[in-house]
VOGU-3710 file (C-alpha; in Angstrom, 3 decimals, decimal comma):
1> maqplvkkdd> 185,165/36,575/78,849  188,177/37,001/76,565  186,146/37,752/73,437  184,308/40,849/74,751  187,611/42,249/76,048  189,191/41,891/72,608  186,153/43,486/71,018  186,258/46,366/73,459  189,953/46,989/72,730  189,237/46,946/68,995
11> drddeveysp> 186,507/49,500/69,460  188,844/51,676/71,495  191,452/51,566/68,754  188,846/52,645/66,236  187,834/55,550/68,470  191,417/56,779/68,644  191,620/57,050/64,846  188,200/58,715/64,489  188,026/62,502/64,122  184,719/64,347/64,548
21> flgiekglvl> 185,825/66,796/61,837  186,669/64,133/59,262  185,290/65,099/55,853  183,277/68,143/56,912  182,409/70,578/54,114  181,996/74,332/54,315  178,640/74,321/52,546  177,083/71,824/54,941  178,427/73,675/57,988  176,977/76,968/56,690
31> qearafhdpq> 173,612/75,254/56,345  173,896/73,981/59,925  174,566/77,588/61,017  170,880/78,319/60,361  170,334/76,850/63,830  171,487/80,241/65,184  168,146/81,703/63,991  165,940/79,178/65,848  163,475/80,788/68,320  164,384/78,078/70,871
41> ldarrcsqvi> 168,191/78,000/70,790  169,879/74,650/71,334  173,093/75,763/73,094  174,826/72,416/72,639  174,102/72,246/68,916  175,091/75,889/68,347  178,408/75,282/70,149  179,103/72,303/67,896  178,416/74,350/64,762  180,711/77,178/65,941
51> tkllyllnqg> 183,393/74,580/66,679  183,163/73,335/63,085  183,342/76,888/61,739  186,434/77,574/63,835  187,994/74,335/62,606  187,441/75,335/58,970  188,921/78,804/59,558  192,001/77,403/61,286  192,514/74,869/58,480  192,846/77,740/56,032
61> etftkieate> 189,333/77,635/54,602  188,331/81,052/53,243  184,873/82,513/53,588  183,535/84,935/50,987  182,442/88,386/52,130  178,792/87,367/51,886  179,326/84,095/53,772  181,297/85,776/56,561  178,682/88,507/56,913  175,805/86,025/57,094
71> vffavtklfq> 177,595/83,952/59,742  178,458/87,083/61,733  174,869/88,389/61,847  173,613/84,927/62,766  176,140/84,664/65,601  175,094/88,034/67,064  171,669/86,522/67,839  173,344/84,092/70,240  173,987/86,900/72,744  170,420/86,330/73,947
81> skdtglrrmv> 171,428/82,890/75,251  172,408/82,671/78,934  174,540/79,541/78,405  178,091/80,302/79,591  179,799/77,758/77,315  178,005/79,041/74,224  178,901/82,642/75,112  182,615/81,727/75,169  182,266/80,169/71,704  180,551/83,349/70,464
91> yliikelsps> 183,515/85,428/71,616  185,906/83,139/69,742  184,031/83,128/66,448  183,628/86,932/66,431  187,377/87,352/66,911  188,156/84,947/64,061  185,628/86,470/61,647  187,093/89,976/62,266  183,986/91,879/61,139  184,276/95,149/59,202
101> sdeviivtss> 183,853/98,544/60,874  180,212/98,726/59,707  179,394/95,338/61,226  181,257/95,911/64,494  178,556/98,377/65,563  176,088/95,490/65,726  177,937/93,759/68,588  179,547/96,777/70,263  176,702/97,381/72,697  176,516/93,676/73,655
111> lmkdmnsktd> 180,287/93,492/74,223  180,370/96,714/76,247  177,527/95,375/78,363  179,518/92,172/78,949  182,630/94,224/79,734  180,781/95,696/82,711  179,117/92,421/83,662  179,338/90,906/87,127  180,570/87,669/85,537  184,368/87,871/85,366
121> myranairvl> 184,590/85,423/82,478  182,307/87,660/80,380  184,355/90,769/81,251  187,696/89,216/80,321  186,542/87,801/77,014  184,611/90,931/76,033  187,784/93,008/76,524  189,790/90,664/74,306  187,173/90,726/71,529  186,616/94,494/71,635
131> critdgtllt> 190,320/95,236/71,423  190,665/92,801/68,539  187,860/94,048/66,294  187,430/97,757/67,039  189,211/100,821/65,648  190,834/103,768/67,418  187,595/105,775/67,647  185,765/103,206/69,761  188,885/102,419/71,781  189,030/106,042/72,900
141> qierylkqav> 185,477/105,686/74,214  186,237/102,534/76,211  189,770/103,516/77,278  188,565/104,369/80,783  187,162/100,864/81,232  190,360/99,284/79,903  192,567/101,249/82,304  190,384/100,117/85,180  190,570/96,520/83,957  194,383/96,644/84,018
151> vdknpvvasa> 194,310/97,017/87,830  191,223/94,851/88,360  191,284/92,592/91,407  190,414/89,577/89,284  193,646/88,314/87,633  191,778/86,917/84,618  190,325/90,339/83,773  193,620/92,141/84,405  195,564/89,709/82,216  192,990/90,048/79,418
161> alvsgihllq> 193,402/93,834/79,449  197,208/93,637/79,541  197,430/91,104/76,695  195,034/93,226/74,651  197,312/96,206/75,326  200,293/94,248/73,946  198,399/93,493/70,725  197,208/97,088/70,354  200,730/98,431/70,915  202,134/96,182/68,190
171> qtnpeivkrw> 199,383/96,955/65,695  197,486/100,203/65,165  196,906/102,044/68,448  200,199/102,496/70,297  199,442/106,011/71,552  196,358/104,886/73,481  198,274/102,115/75,248  201,198/104,386/76,173  198,757/106,429/78,286  198,262/103,395/80,549
181> snevqeavqs> 201,829/103,486/81,940  200,831/104,260/85,527  198,211/101,483/85,644  200,594/98,983/84,032  203,317/99,893/86,533  200,855/99,226/89,330  199,970/95,852/87,771  203,656/94,901/87,826  203,368/94,814/91,638  200,420/92,346/91,472
191> raalvqfhal> 200,644/89,131/93,474  199,090/87,160/90,597  201,845/85,447/88,593  200,297/85,877/85,150  199,284/89,482/85,753  202,829/90,399/86,773  204,203/88,541/83,727  201,888/90,277/81,242  202,310/93,683/82,914  206,111/93,489/82,742
201> allhqirqnd> 205,960/92,461/79,067  203,668/95,407/78,234  205,681/97,920/80,279  208,894/96,896/78,505  207,266/97,227/75,085  206,045/100,730/75,970  209,613/101,750/76,891  211,613/99,592/74,481  212,706/102,500/72,271  214,114/104,409/75,258
211> rlavsklvts> 217,332/102,724/76,439  217,535/104,838/79,574  213,931/104,010/80,533  214,589/100,274/80,031  217,730/100,528/82,165  215,756/102,260/84,947  213,041/99,604/84,721  215,608/96,813/85,106  217,332/98,674/87,970  214,089/99,032/89,918
221> ltkgavrspl> 212,895/95,454/89,402  216,187/93,648/90,081  215,937/94,720/93,688  213,445/91,947/94,389  210,015/93,267/93,399  209,273/90,389/90,986  207,717/87,261/92,483  206,311/85,503/89,420  208,765/82,966/87,912  207,467/83,824/84,435
231> aqclliryts> 208,029/87,534/85,022  211,453/86,757/86,507  212,409/84,988/83,252  211,341/88,065/81,286  213,359/90,279/83,605  216,449/88,125/83,030  216,061/88,602/79,275  215,673/92,367/79,632  218,691/92,444/81,955  220,779/90,551/79,379
241> qviretsnsq> 219,751/93,113/76,775  220,931/95,981/79,014  224,234/94,162/79,677  224,819/93,678/75,936  224,123/97,341/75,207  226,501/98,580/77,922  229,241/95,931/77,605  231,424/98,154/75,407  232,244/100,511/78,253  235,935/101,024/78,967
251> sgerpffdfl> 235,640/99,913/82,583  234,955/96,351/81,475  232,389/95,875/84,269  229,089/94,142/83,626  226,146/95,934/85,245  223,536/93,615/86,783  225,745/90,515/86,434  225,316/89,907/90,172  221,560/89,763/89,598  221,970/87,023/86,965
261> esclrhkaem> 224,181/85,043/89,354  221,623/85,415/92,156  218,918/83,984/89,863  220,951/80,759/89,678  219,843/80,195/93,287  216,125/80,799/92,624  213,634/78,159/93,739  211,975/77,926/90,288  213,757/75,710/87,747  212,695/77,846/84,790
271> vifeaarait> 214,337/80,918/86,348  217,551/79,010/87,099  217,773/77,771/83,519  216,973/81,181/82,034  219,726/82,783/84,109  222,245/80,069/83,197  221,433/80,406/79,498  221,692/84,213/79,678  225,161/83,999/81,271  226,448/81,542/78,654
281> elsgvtnrel> 225,262/83,820/75,828  226,974/86,975/77,130  229,591/88,450/74,807  233,162/87,798/75,945  232,083/85,739/78,940  235,040/84,407/80,947  235,514/80,911/82,398  235,098/82,313/85,910  231,726/83,828/84,951  230,697/80,610/83,206
291> tpaitvlqlf> 231,476/78,281/86,100  228,323/78,819/88,241  226,089/78,575/85,134  227,760/75,357/83,978  227,348/73,906/87,506  223,556/74,331/87,551  223,261/73,011/83,985  225,244/69,951/85,079  222,690/69,340/87,849  219,879/69,535/85,288
301> lssskpvlrf> 221,558/66,782/83,232  220,557/64,264/85,915  217,018/65,643/86,326  214,051/63,278/86,091  212,296/65,770/83,766  213,161/65,280/80,068  212,577/68,949/79,275  215,245/70,015/81,774  217,723/67,456/80,488  217,096/68,595/76,917
311> aavrtlnkva> 217,402/72,295/77,777  220,641/71,740/79,694  222,368/69,585/77,101  221,325/71,899/74,253  222,777/74,906/76,074  225,985/73,025/76,884  226,217/72,013/73,219  226,266/75,686/72,222  228,778/76,572/74,930  231,072/73,770/73,714
321> mthplavtnc> 231,502/75,603/70,401  233,266/78,541/72,074  234,396/77,232/75,509  234,909/73,456/75,214  237,124/73,276/78,300  234,400/74,810/80,458  232,034/71,954/79,546  234,555/69,140/80,123  233,489/68,673/83,749  230,024/67,642/82,537
331> nidmeslisd> 231,281/64,839/80,274  230,583/61,997/82,742  226,985/63,162/83,187  226,531/63,516/79,422  227,860/60,017/78,778  224,962/58,668/80,814  222,584/60,521/78,488  223,743/58,601/75,420  221,235/55,895/76,346  218,461/58,406/77,113
341> qnrsiatlai> 215,033/57,386/75,777  214,671/60,831/74,191  216,749/60,573/71,031  217,133/64,354/70,742  218,777/64,467/74,164  221,024/61,528/73,289  222,118/63,137/69,993  222,953/66,439/71,650  224,876/64,617/74,375  226,968/62,735/71,812
351> ttllktgnes> 227,763/65,774/69,689  228,712/67,755/72,798  231,004/64,945/73,942  232,630/64,866/70,515  233,323/68,602/70,773  234,744/68,443/74,276  236,365/64,981/74,364  240,106/64,453/74,419  242,196/62,082/72,342  242,172/59,333/74,959
361> sidrlmkqit> 238,365/59,205/75,157  237,720/58,832/71,410  237,816/55,013/71,279  235,381/54,711/74,188  233,027/57,231/72,576  233,084/55,373/69,264  231,923/52,158/70,962  229,026/53,962/72,623  228,014/55,755/69,448  228,055/52,554/67,378
371> nfmsdiadef> 225,233/51,068/69,475  223,371/54,349/69,430  223,340/55,101/65,689  220,844/52,403/64,730  218,175/53,894/67,020  218,023/57,458/65,672  216,633/59,115/62,561  218,795/60,245/59,649  218,579/63,923/60,608  220,221/63,130/63,969
381> kivvveairs> 222,771/60,845/62,329  223,904/63,693/60,073  224,576/65,860/63,136  226,698/63,075/64,649  228,628/62,549/61,401  229,489/66,259/61,160  230,679/66,251/64,773  232,895/63,205/64,111  234,393/64,944/61,082  235,308/67,957/63,225
391> lclkfplkyr> 236,801/65,675/65,878  238,950/63,881/63,314  240,328/67,161/62,019  241,050/68,149/65,615  242,873/64,869/66,409  244,295/63,654/63,064  246,258/60,835/64,737  242,946/59,104/65,548  241,886/59,008/61,916  241,906/55,184/61,756
401> slmnflsnil> 239,189/54,580/64,339  237,102/57,514/63,109  237,500/56,561/59,444  236,539/52,944/60,224  233,464/54,178/62,054  232,406/56,324/59,067  233,048/53,408/56,724  230,901/51,035/58,815  227,905/53,367/59,005  228,292/54,084/55,281
411> reeggfeykk> 227,320/50,465/54,564  224,210/50,614/56,770  220,726/51,628/55,660  220,108/55,334/55,213  218,777/58,062/52,971  220,607/60,175/50,427  221,356/63,180/52,670  222,781/60,915/55,380  225,002/58,996/52,953  226,109/62,234/51,300
421> aivdsivilv> 227,134/63,652/54,692  229,314/60,568/55,327  230,888/60,658/51,851  231,578/64,411/52,176  233,222/63,797/55,551  235,496/61,047/54,198  236,432/63,245/51,222  237,404/66,120/53,533  239,463/63,820/55,762  241,265/62,351/52,726
431> rdipdakesg> 242,110/65,845/51,493  243,225/67,268/54,843  244,936/64,263/56,476  247,603/62,758/54,163  247,885/59,516/56,163  244,159/58,905/55,719  244,211/59,107/51,918  244,638/55,463/50,946  242,304/53,954/53,555  239,674/56,611/52,832
441> lihlcefied> 239,766/55,957/49,074  239,418/52,198/49,646  236,387/52,805/51,864  234,801/54,925/49,131  235,568/52,271/46,497  233,915/49,593/48,617  230,877/51,818/49,131  230,191/52,439/45,429  229,945/48,672/44,862  226,578/48,766/46,658
451> ceftylstqi> 225,696/52,460/46,275  222,133/53,043/45,101  222,593/56,777/44,497  223,899/57,719/41,042  224,963/61,193/42,142  227,156/59,870/44,961  228,717/57,234/42,706  229,704/59,805/40,074  231,064/62,208/42,698  233,170/59,468/44,283
461> lhflgnegpk> 234,541/58,410/40,877  235,399/62,021/40,057  237,233/62,413/43,372  238,951/59,054/42,918  240,266/60,144/39,519  241,887/63,223/41,070  243,321/61,588/44,203  243,871/57,906/43,333  246,776/58,358/40,895  248,699/60,264/43,592
471> tsdptkyiry> 248,728/57,306/46,044  251,572/54,814/46,492  249,691/51,978/44,773  247,183/53,288/42,189  246,759/49,810/40,682  244,431/48,573/43,423  241,693/51,054/42,475  241,412/49,996/38,820  239,300/46,912/39,591  236,749/48,955/41,522
481> iynrvilena> 236,526/51,525/38,748  236,174/49,062/35,880  233,466/47,158/37,782  231,399/50,345/37,594  231,750/50,229/33,790  230,374/46,702/33,743  227,677/46,802/36,410  226,272/50,322/36,662  223,863/52,578/34,741  225,002/54,739/31,840
491> tvraaavstl> 225,709/57,860/33,921  228,012/56,014/36,318  229,644/54,090/33,452  230,524/57,369/31,718  232,018/58,768/34,935  234,056/55,569/35,387  235,466/55,906/31,843  236,657/59,457/32,663  238,242/58,210/35,887  240,124/55,454/34,043
501> akfgalvesl> 241,477/58,041/31,611  242,810/60,156/34,485  244,711/57,159/35,864  246,144/56,507/32,408  247,295/60,107/32,080  249,073/60,282/35,442  250,382/56,717/35,941  252,603/55,731/33,015  252,843/52,064/34,066  249,039/51,744/33,957
511> kprifvllrr> 248,593/53,257/30,478  248,651/49,918/28,497  246,089/48,387/30,831  243,909/51,492/30,618  244,027/51,320/26,802  242,688/47,743/26,918  239,846/48,691/29,263  238,898/51,783/27,263  238,794/49,775/24,018  236,267/47,438/25,618
521> clfdiddevr> 234,105/50,485/26,331  233,926/51,237/22,592  231,244/48,533/22,346  229,027/49,957/25,107  225,335/50,389/24,277  225,328/54,011/25,503  226,483/56,819/23,165  228,006/58,877/25,990  230,177/55,988/27,197  231,369/55,164/23,667
531> dratlylntl> 232,106/58,815/22,847  234,098/59,313/26,031  236,095/56,128/25,460  236,916/57,221/21,892  237,910/60,712/22,991  240,170/59,513/25,791  241,841/56,848/23,637  242,733/59,535/21,098  243,837/61,922/23,836  246,064/59,459/25,661
541> ggddsvgetd> 247,440/58,263/22,333  248,612/61,791/21,436  246,023/62,869/18,869  247,142/66,263/17,514  243,620/67,638/17,652  243,703/67,497/21,415  247,314/67,960/22,433  250,780/66,701/21,697  252,472/66,864/25,106  251,782/65,288/28,472
551> ndvkeflfgs> 250,983/68,745/29,827  248,314/69,200/27,159  246,754/65,859/28,058  246,744/66,640/31,793  245,307/70,089/31,189  242,562/68,556/29,047  241,682/65,904/31,657  242,231/67,820/34,888  241,889/71,451/33,918  238,806/73,297/35,065
561> ldvplsnlem> 236,209/74,536/32,605  236,554/78,309/32,810  233,107/79,116/31,407  229,705/78,668/33,107  227,930/75,525/31,933  224,708/77,446/31,277  226,572/79,821/28,918  228,297/76,911/27,163  224,982/75,123/26,711  223,368/78,239/25,247
571> slqnyvpsee> 226,295/78,842/22,861  226,197/75,237/21,654  222,458/75,494/21,027  222,990/78,663/18,996  225,938/77,209/17,057  225,162/76,719/13,381  227,031/73,673/11,945  229,512/74,833/9,331  233,060/74,288/8,155  234,297/76,471/11,023
581> pfdissvpke> 234,577/74,447/14,257  232,948/75,610/17,460  235,253/78,019/19,346  234,922/77,768/23,134  236,704/81,109/23,535  233,572/82,775/22,132  231,483/81,604/25,106  230,774/84,482/27,565  232,465/83,889/30,910  230,245/86,048/33,092
591> vksqpltekk> 227,571/84,358/35,215  224,312/86,073/34,322  221,583/85,360/36,847  219,512/88,566/36,571  217,385/89,751/33,676  218,172/93,023/31,941  215,354/95,029/33,493  213,558/95,104/36,790  209,925/95,946/37,281  208,987/99,054/39,218
601> apgkvptglg> 205,233/99,146/38,748  202,796/97,289/36,519  202,976/98,743/33,033  205,667/101,258/34,043  208,948/99,508/33,439  212,128/101,376/32,425  213,569/98,947/29,944  216,860/98,755/28,132  217,427/96,645/25,073  214,706/94,198/25,853
611> pptsnptstv> 216,304/90,907/24,730  214,670/87,683/25,968  215,696/87,094/29,590  215,819/83,329/29,085  219,046/83,754/27,110  221,871/84,915/29,395  224,289/85,506/26,533  221,927/87,587/24,422  221,919/90,340/27,033  225,692/90,728/26,779
621> dgyekllssi> 225,635/90,578/22,984  222,755/93,045/22,839  224,573/95,600/24,966  227,764/95,236/22,925  225,932/95,695/19,621  224,049/98,717/20,929  227,139/100,510/22,257  229,255/99,764/19,183  226,492/101,229/16,994  226,774/104,617/18,751
631> pefssfgtlf> 229,616/106,646/17,147  230,587/108,337/20,431  231,351/104,940/22,030  232,466/102,809/19,091  236,158/103,478/19,767  236,066/102,302/23,389  237,117/98,756/22,503  235,712/95,466/23,807  232,993/95,620/26,455  234,313/93,923/29,615
641> kssapvelte> 231,136/93,813/31,725  227,616/95,195/32,019  225,956/95,417/35,425  222,411/94,551/36,396  220,059/97,574/36,296  220,291/99,861/39,351  217,067/101,699/40,236  217,410/105,493/40,556  213,745/106,285/41,294  211,125/105,008/43,716
651> aeteyavnvv> 208,150/102,939/42,561  205,024/104,755/41,338  206,849/108,060/40,611  206,299/110,344/37,607  209,408/109,115/35,845  210,951/105,662/36,183  214,712/105,525/35,641  217,304/102,807/36,111  220,919/102,676/34,993  223,202/99,982/33,608
661> khifdehvvf> 226,968/100,390/34,137  229,038/99,312/31,105  232,715/98,756/31,974  235,479/99,117/29,371  239,235/99,032/29,932  239,579/102,835/29,855  235,955/103,982/29,961  232,671/103,598/31,816  229,341/104,215/30,078  226,143/104,831/32,031
671> qynctntipe> 223,010/103,763/30,151  219,965/105,452/31,720  216,754/103,570/30,860  213,880/106,061/31,200  210,099/105,683/31,130  207,555/108,532/31,156  204,547/107,452/33,242  202,360/110,552/32,699  199,921/110,221/29,731  199,417/114,005/29,445
681> qllenvivfv> 203,119/114,735/28,875  205,731/114,369/26,150  209,386/114,745/27,175  211,990/116,010/24,703  215,773/116,468/24,801  216,051/114,144/27,777  219,549/113,989/29,272  221,064/113,112/32,653  223,536/115,638/34,061  226,102/113,736/36,088
691> dasdaeefse> 228,151/115,348/38,857  231,432/113,425/39,247  232,996/115,658/41,919  233,113/112,651/44,280  234,758/110,490/41,605  238,090/112,223/41,015  239,555/109,589/38,671  236,685/109,941/36,179  236,257/112,664/33,551  233,199/112,999/31,297
701> vaskplrslp> 234,022/112,550/27,600  230,699/112,061/25,810  226,924/112,008/26,205  223,993/111,080/24,028  220,610/112,684/24,845  217,236/111,143/24,116  215,387/113,170/21,518  211,821/112,238/22,558  210,207/110,236/25,368  206,449/109,676/24,841
711> ydspgqtfva> 204,183/108,167/27,505  204,973/104,535/28,421  207,560/104,204/25,641  210,990/103,402/27,150  214,111/105,107/25,850  217,790/105,449/26,686  220,203/108,295/27,251  223,946/107,760/27,757  226,852/109,443/29,537  230,467/108,217/29,144
721> fekpagvpav> 233,472/108,770/31,418  237,174/108,160/30,915  239,213/106,500/33,665  242,787/105,174/34,118  243,373/102,042/32,018  242,974/98,712/33,816  242,511/100,386/37,204  239,498/99,604/39,443  238,660/103,280/39,979  235,687/103,887/42,305
731> gkfsnllkfi> 233,506/106,884/43,092  230,027/108,320/43,616  228,006/110,130/40,928  225,039/112,478/41,459  222,350/112,345/38,752  219,883/115,021/37,639  217,357/114,257/34,891  216,711/117,310/32,651  214,148/117,601/29,860  211,563/119,793/28,109
741> vkevdpttge> 207,932/119,043/29,003  205,183/119,468/26,415  201,503/119,030/27,284  199,534/116,367/25,374  195,770/116,424/24,859  194,630/112,979/26,100  191,559/112,948/23,822  193,142/114,002/20,511  196,779/113,103/21,197  197,932/116,523/19,928
751> tedegvedey> 201,081/118,023/21,471  201,608/121,696/22,282  204,308/123,476/20,295  205,865/125,253/23,260  207,444/123,354/26,119  208,826/124,106/29,568  212,254/123,116/30,831  212,096/120,917/33,917  214,346/118,658/35,961  213,988/115,648/38,277
761> qledleivaa> 216,466/114,594/40,951  217,606/110,954/40,728  219,329/108,762/43,302  223,125/108,730/43,506  225,079/106,045/41,678  228,313/104,367/42,732  231,079/102,573/40,854  232,492/99,966/43,247  235,342/97,477/43,035  232,947/94,602/42,277
771> dymlklgvsn> 232,046/96,307/38,971  235,500/95,346/37,659  235,066/91,637/38,363  233,285/89,102/36,159  231,707/86,153/37,933  233,280/82,946/36,669  232,412/79,404/37,708  235,009/76,633/37,836  234,063/72,964/37,868  236,917/71,885/40,167
781> frnawesmdp> 238,266/74,647/42,369  241,123/72,602/43,826  242,505/71,680/40,417  242,158/75,270/39,206  243,923/76,536/42,343  246,825/74,100/42,041  247,241/74,860/38,330  247,952/78,525/39,118  251,479/79,768/39,835  252,067/79,579/43,637
791> dservdeygl> 254,328/82,641/43,333  251,246/84,719/42,506  249,675/83,852/45,857  249,173/86,648/48,374  247,941/85,830/51,910  246,942/88,169/54,734  244,576/88,287/57,710  241,881/90,867/58,439  239,605/91,699/61,350  236,033/92,314/60,167
801> gareslaeav> 234,788/93,584/63,539  231,536/92,651/65,251  228,969/90,919/63,016  225,516/89,560/63,694  226,522/86,171/62,296  229,205/84,416/60,311  226,824/84,190/57,347  226,493/87,986/57,270  230,288/88,400/57,193  230,656/85,844/54,382
811> savitllgmq> 227,929/87,524/52,328  229,470/90,982/52,832  232,915/89,929/51,580  231,488/88,048/48,571  229,433/91,127/47,651  232,475/93,387/48,079  234,587/91,295/45,693  231,782/90,520/43,220  233,115/87,010/42,586  231,366/83,694/41,941
821> pcegtdvvpn> 231,089/81,319/44,955  232,213/77,801/44,030  231,004/74,407/45,247  228,218/75,892/47,377  230,673/77,552/49,783  228,575/80,714/50,023  226,152/78,844/52,317  227,204/78,871/55,986  225,811/76,010/58,140  223,827/77,055/61,210
831> nsrshtslls> 225,817/77,629/64,420  229,160/77,362/62,591  232,090/79,090/64,285  234,318/78,838/61,208  233,784/78,602/57,457  235,738/78,504/54,210  234,479/80,099/50,992  235,958/79,528/47,547  235,521/82,281/44,930  236,504/82,673/41,301
841> gifignvkvl> 236,294/85,451/38,755  237,925/87,396/35,933  239,364/90,820/36,805  239,371/93,682/34,320  242,098/93,001/31,777  240,902/89,359/31,508  242,982/88,244/34,509  241,738/85,037/36,117  241,471/85,261/39,928  240,833/82,585/42,583
851> vrlsfgidgp> 240,213/83,362/46,265  240,145/81,276/49,458  238,385/82,952/52,379  238,733/81,398/55,853  236,420/82,929/58,458  236,322/82,483/62,223  234,098/84,043/64,894  234,727/84,262/68,627  232,464/84,832/71,629  231,780/88,592/71,219
861> kqvamklavr> 230,887/87,990/67,549  234,208/89,416/66,367  234,945/87,959/62,926  238,461/87,356/61,655  239,267/86,444/58,049  242,258/84,957/56,266  242,395/85,889/52,586  244,473/83,907/50,083  244,501/85,057/46,431  246,020/83,493/43,324
871> sddpaisdai> 245,799/85,040/39,872  247,442/85,158/36,464  249,056/88,442/37,492  250,611/88,902/40,982  249,777/92,623/40,810  246,078/91,708/40,653  246,482/89,512/43,745  247,775/92,599/45,540  244,860/94,629/44,148  242,323/92,181/45,596
881> heivang> 243,916/92,569/49,027  243,770/96,334/48,623  240,048/96,148/47,819  239,391/94,145/51,004  241,594/96,411/53,119  239,722/99,511/51,878  236,292/97,858/51,951
//
């Protein structure tokens, strides 16, 4: 008896893996569709073929116009079948094929007949299909039937009409649906749960652009007219929207808040949760208002339903970011969720506990988390690691237990992103907690002995070279570093050589030992390792070509590279070997990420110089050569910066114009790149008249018109302004394009002798503070910051007001300053309540500037910012603050 049972189980396993759609091909299915033409229709077979067609469409398979048309006409023949199941499949396939207006006529009569059928299933589906495939003309003819369907006694028919109304309102026929308001309002009173839900959704969409109408709708329905739990959830969302829109009133009262509190006592769990979530997300919510919501969420934590536990702990996790004390009462219940079978619930519980726990509970939490970490995926582990990092910064005295925990999980199995998150956390703790420096560095040294990721090994060695020499006993790290030279690949060996050199430069007692180790590296098989060893031996030994003093050596080893690597690479590639050595000061410092021109329409591009966009330095050089070749501008001095092109016309217009702003110390030159897009016209004496009445600090000093502008042949006209020297003057400029138009015979190409004066209004142009800042990347922001004079530092705090998100605030300030984000600090992690951005740049006058931006956001989305600036000139530090204050 055992053998048949085993065989049966094997067969069952095979059936689980089998898919009826495995390997189906469009061509074969289209051949099978010929069954739709059979005089004696096989309903079962036709349903199977339609199922295959639907599968292909939903998998992204595309049908040609001919194929879709053939299938559509074949499907229309199936209306003669009386089989209910087949008819439902016919409705589905017609909706998915979305026939053209010419083809829709073929099925209109059949669908309208079904819409008035005695079979409710036919009526509902016919309404859905008609509203999906027909245009406004036919909808006007059947509007009477649709309005009747909205208040139909059968809930299936009524819901079909209401859902169709929602789709029509969002797409092409909103005016027709808005005429159904009375019927939809009647449907809101329906006893059928789904009908009430769909009716409320449609009624809100009809009124959504009228705040007063939405407020009246909420007022009328919060009095108890809604019975459907689904509709009640919608009503809670609409109520929250009204509260948000009216929360800025001076009285400080929240309208409808009592309604949200009453929903916490509803019999349906979904309504209770929706109300609790809405209360926790209110702007400026107080602890007293939060308490009832937190209480019901705490009850859900012990629910037998995983979805309720997940919803509750996820909401509490968000609340813990802004009101950690309010969530503390739930900690005991969340601790029981650490062992939950659902790993998502367990992860959220742990991270919430880490946000709300106190110093005395950390050790107990660490023991629980240790057993938990091996059971979850890397993506969840990263969340836990980030929460532990935040906890350690919150309670720095507990760094030992938290650092040991990070060190232990660092040695366990895991992917690159997970290990990188741990390493980044240890690095941050070492930097921000002085007592944790030595233990953290030892943990990192032990990790690189078994690290399989080259990137992490090189990053750790780089960090070790900056921090290790500053510890009380730098000697203990040398063994770890030199082992990398012996045992690792060439990339890591080269990084280890650089790290050894840094120890030799900063720790005088270690210099003889470092010399011995570096000499051994001279025999390495890799060129990079040998070259680095040679360079550092000469540097540490005082080679005059590098530097004679200790300060020169330290600047060489620890100083930041003040030019973008891409620009340096390009300059080195273009360098022609000669007796003159390569001069790094000739490398452009601006980060060029945009090409010179931007496309407006195919074949109609207003271009400037037209250098190859693959070369970021050639654009700068090209502009400088062009401007210096024009006598009117040749005396302006060295070009400081050229902007990316700014479009002054819309796409597909008669004339395409963009402008490039060239910034000099005492002048600004506008280069207008113009393209004539009309073949029958020739433009002559083209010039832009610029009105600078809104830019008081600027005065026009020169202009250079464009003599001729044939069709599709780009040209440039220039206007120059004088401004105060070295000052970031700002202002708005109005632009009017003037020219003489001459008609051109398109057949012969001959141009008329007489022309007509004409003009064309362009968009306004602004000079902003960011135009006076060059983007400059630094390889090590911390070293660059510390190398600057602390006396030049200026610090102040600013309120940025209400913002949609922290990321929006960060982006706005970076755009305002026009500086280069360093070390990826322009990216704000999701759900962050605080963030630090590091920026660098060169201000006009070739003044190097570094900026630290510390952002924080509170409950009502009010963003505060602390701005710290260091520069080569303290006056420029003050100027940066003035830009932010006026921005």
